[in-house]
N, C-alpha and C positions, 0 to 999 in steps of 0.2 A: 379597536380592542387588541391588546397585546398580551402575550403569555410570557411570564417570567421563566427563564431557563434555570434559575437557581434551584438546586436540589432536584432538577429534572434532567439536566445534561451533565455528563461526566466525561472528561478527556483522559485517556489512558496515559499514565505518566511516562512509561518507556516507549511510547509510540514513535516509530521511525518516520522521519519527515522527508518529503520531496523538497529539494533545494534547487535554486536556479543553476548553480554550477554543475550539479549532477545531471539535471535535465538537459543542459546545453551539450554535455559530453555524449549523452545517450542519443540525442537527435543528430549530432554531427557524425557520430559513428555509423548510424543507420543510413544517413545521407551518402556517406563515402562508400558503403558496402553495397554495391550494385547487385552482387550475387545473392544478397539476402532477400528472402521472400517478403513481399509487402505486408502480408498478414502477420508475419513474425515481427517485423519492424513495429507494427502497431502496438503489439503487446510489450515489446521491449521499451518503447518510448513511454508507455503508460505506468511502468513500475520501476523507475530508476532508483528509488529508495531501497528496493530489495537488494540491488547489487551492493550498495553501501552497507546495508544491514548484515548481509552474509559475509561481507569482507571485514566486519568489525570496525567500520568507520562510519562517517556520516553523523547527522544530528538526530537527536530525539527530543520529544517535548520537554522532558526534564531539563535538558540543556538550556532551554530558553529561560528557565526560571533562575539561572545562576549568572548574573551579569558579570561576575568576576572572572569566570572561566570561559564564558561564551566567546569573547573576542579571540582567544587562543585557539579554540576549537574551530571557529569559522576560518581563521587565518590558515590553519593547517589544511582544512578541506579545500579552500580556494587555491592554495599553493599546489596541491596535488592535482586538482582539476585543470589548472592552467598549464601544467606540464603535459597533461593528457590532451588538452585542446590544441596545444602547439604541435604535438605529434600528429593530430588529426587535421592540421592545417586550418584551424578555426581562425577567422580574420582578426580577432581581438582578444585581449586578456580581460579577466574579471577582477574588479577591485573589491576587497573584503569589507571596507568601511561602510558603504551604504547598506550592505547585507546585514552587517552587525547592528546598525542603527534600527533597521526595519524589524529584525527579529526580536530585538530587545523590547521594542514597543508592542509587538504582538504578544510576547510573553507576559507583559504587564496586563494586557487585555484578557488573556485566558487563564491566568493563574488561579482565579477563584473557582474554575471548573476542573482543574487538574487534580487527580487523586490516584491512589493505588486501587484500581478497580477490582483486582483480585481479592483484596481485603473487603471491599464493598459487597461483592457478590457472595463470598463465603459467609459474610455476616447475614445477608438476606436468607441464604440457605439454612443457616443454623436457626433462624427465627421462624422457619417453616413457611416462608413465602414461596410462591410459585414464580419461577423465573423462565422467561421465554428467550431462547437464543435463535437468531436467524442467520442463515448462511446462503450461499449461492453456488451454482454450478455442480457441486458434488464431485464424485470420482471421475466423471467424464472429462474434466479439465485439469485434474491434479498434475502437477509438474513431474511427479515420480511415475505414475501408473498410466497416464492418458496418452494421447497421440502426440508425443514429443516430436518436433519443437512447438507444435501448435497448442500450447498449454498456458495456464495461468502460473503465477510465480508464488503460489502458496499451497498449503494443504487444505483443500476445500471439502473434504469428506466429513461426515458427522463425527468420526473418531477424533478429529483434530480440534473439536470444540474445547475440550478440557485443556489441552496444551496451550491453545491461544488465549484462553480466558483465565488461566491460573486456578482452576478448580479440579477436584478429583473426578475422574471419569465415572465413579460410582454415583455421582449426582445427576448424570444424564439418564433419565428414566424412560424417555419416549422420544422417538424420532419420526417425524412426519415428512414424507416426500411429496413435493408438489410439482406437477409437470404441466406445461402448456400444451394445448391441443395442436399448435403449430410450432415446432421447435425452431429456434434460431441460434446462431452463434456469431461471435465477433471474430473477424479475420477469416482465415482459410483453413485448409487441412481437411482430413477425411470427414465426411458428413453423410452417413448412409441414407438418410431420408431426404436428401436435397432434391428439389424439383427445379429443373432449369427452364421449363417451358410452362405454358398455361398459367395457372394461378401462381406458381412459384416465381414467375418472372415479373409479377406485379409488385409495385412499391407503394 
């Protein structure tokens, strides 16, 4: 038995993408920087797209849907990353052609699911439908207010829902916090409730 994803799954049109060249740069930089804490490296390697997004470069989902401009954008990205990889002493350069072919095929596969989700959500709200938004980590891992540099690369507090989803904050009527009985976190950094012995040492 299979479930159709049509009209059930929607892909955000301006969503930033992780790309092979960006990930290669991130991993090589972390490998070279022996002074960098391993737990910070873990987070840096997991969100390379954030660096490109904040730098006003990189690829978004909507770019995959335009085969005329996609080769130029991928070419510019690869050229920049190859310069960076050379400076990082990466052993090889990256060719843009295979990436362009792969991303073009992927764009064809997902184009039926891509839409302006802010229009979709605002339409649901105007129709009086109940909409549930889910987030994780909250303020304790926010890159602005938490234990920098052991932080995530986004704004994870409830107040950020509206900004990320493209709706007015007046539509967020209720926030429910859920906490585990035994708290965990990825990487390192301050962790007031950490137990290094007994049950805390069990895996």
